[in-house]
C-alpha positions in Angstrom: 52.6 -32.2 -38.1 50.9 -33.8 -41.1 49.1 -37.1 -40.3 48.1 -39.8 -42.7 45.5 -41.1 -40.3 42.9 -38.7 -41.5 43.4 -39.7 -45.2 43.3 -43.4 -44.3 40.1 -42.8 -42.3 38.5 -41.0 -45.3 39.4 -43.8 -47.6 38.0 -46.4 -45.2 34.9 -44.4 -44.7 34.3 -44.1 -48.4 34.9 -47.8 -48.8 32.2 -48.5 -46.3 29.8 -46.0 -48.0 30.6 -47.5 -51.4 29.6 -51.0 -50.2 26.2 -49.7 -49.0 25.7 -47.5 -52.1 26.5 -50.4 -54.4 23.9 -52.6 -52.7 21.3 -49.9 -53.3 22.2 -48.6 -56.7 24.4 -51.3 -58.2 27.0 -50.1 -60.6 25.3 -46.8 -61.5 28.0 -44.7 -59.9 31.1 -46.8 -60.7 32.9 -44.0 -62.6 32.4 -41.5 -59.8 33.4 -44.0 -57.2 36.6 -44.9 -59.1 37.5 -41.3 -59.4 37.0 -40.7 -55.7 39.1 -43.8 -54.8 41.8 -42.6 -57.1 41.7 -39.0 -55.7 41.9 -40.3 -52.1 44.9 -42.5 -53.0 46.5 -39.4 -54.6 45.9 -37.3 -51.5 47.4 -39.9 -49.3 50.5 -40.1 -51.6 50.9 -36.4 -51.4 50.8 -36.4 -47.6 53.4 -39.2 -47.5 55.6 -37.2 -49.9 55.5 -34.1 -47.7 56.2 -36.1 -44.6 59.2 -37.6 -46.3 60.5 -34.3 -47.6 60.2 -32.7 -44.1 61.8 -35.7 -42.4 64.7 -35.7 -44.8 65.2 -31.9 -44.3 65.0 -32.2 -40.5 67.5 -35.1 -40.5 69.9 -33.1 -42.7 69.6 -29.9 -40.6 70.2 -31.9 -37.4 73.3 -33.5 -38.9 74.6 -30.0 -39.9 74.0 -28.7 -36.4 75.7 -31.7 -34.8 78.8 -31.5 -37.0 78.7 -27.7 -36.9 79.1 -27.7 -40.6 79.3 -24.4 -42.4 76.2 -23.6 -44.4 77.0 -23.1 -48.0 75.2 -21.3 -50.9 74.3 -24.8 -52.1 72.7 -25.6 -48.7 70.6 -22.4 -49.0 69.5 -23.4 -52.5 68.6 -26.8 -51.3 66.4 -25.3 -48.6 64.6 -23.2 -51.3 64.1 -26.3 -53.4 62.6 -28.1 -50.4 60.3 -25.2 -49.7 59.2 -25.1 -53.4 58.5 -28.9 -53.4 56.4 -28.7 -50.2 54.5 -25.7 -51.7 53.9 -27.6 -55.0 52.6 -30.7 -53.1 50.4 -28.4 -50.9 48.9 -26.7 -53.9 48.3 -30.0 -55.7 46.7 -31.4 -52.5 44.2 -28.6 -52.3 43.3 -28.9 -56.0 42.8 -32.6 -55.7 40.9 -32.2 -52.4 38.6 -29.7 -54.1 37.9 -32.0 -57.0 37.3 -34.9 -54.7 34.8 -32.9 -52.7 33.0 -32.0 -55.9 32.7 -35.6 -57.0 31.6 -36.8 -53.5 28.8 -34.2 -53.4 27.4 -35.9 -56.5 27.1 -39.3 -54.9 23.6 -40.3 -53.8 22.6 -40.7 -50.2 25.3 -38.3 -48.8 24.4 -35.2 -46.9 25.6 -31.9 -48.2 28.8 -30.7 -46.6 31.2 -27.8 -46.7 34.9 -28.5 -46.6 36.8 -26.6 -43.9 39.5 -24.3 -45.3 42.9 -23.7 -43.8 45.2 -20.8 -44.5 48.8 -21.4 -44.2 
């Protein structure tokens, strides 16, 4: 399952780096830092949205099973919409994560890194 702990740890780690970087370079990298902070906030929001969508879908499916409700065409269309929303958020997440990694690579004092990829 998706976990917000990783996103929160990334944000906290960047905050710690930013404090050290600011002492050394002053405000020279403020624009980059602000973009990274914004992107990390966006990534966390996307994770929270997907968790919420999945939880709502799980609760709804459980309720349908418990009441033995008949699945309608509308229910099927709702499931397709849920899938589409999760897919949209996932694609958006990867785009923002890629942009964030590019900006982070330009920050002074950080070692080069290669982001791990996942195929779903």
